C-alpha positions as CSV (number, residue, x, y, z in Angstrom):
1,M,9.1,5.2,-67.0
2,S,11.5,6.1,-69.7
3,R,14.0,7.1,-67.0
4,Y,13.5,3.9,-65.2
5,E,14.0,1.7,-68.3
6,T,17.2,3.8,-69.3
7,G,18.7,3.2,-65.9
8,K,18.1,-0.5,-66.0
9,R,19.8,-0.5,-69.5
10,E,22.7,1.5,-68.1
11,A,23.0,-0.9,-65.1
12,D,23.0,-3.9,-67.4
13,Y,25.5,-2.3,-69.7
14,K,27.7,-1.7,-66.7
15,T,27.3,-5.3,-65.7
16,L,28.4,-6.5,-69.1
17,I,31.4,-4.4,-69.1
18,Q,32.3,-5.7,-65.6
19,L,31.9,-9.3,-67.0
20,A,33.9,-8.5,-69.9
21,D,36.6,-6.9,-67.8
């Protein structure tokens, strides 16, 4: 559960960076 949420958070963060880039 914790790992799943962390993975989702990381994916969202990466997407945010891509959008900013």
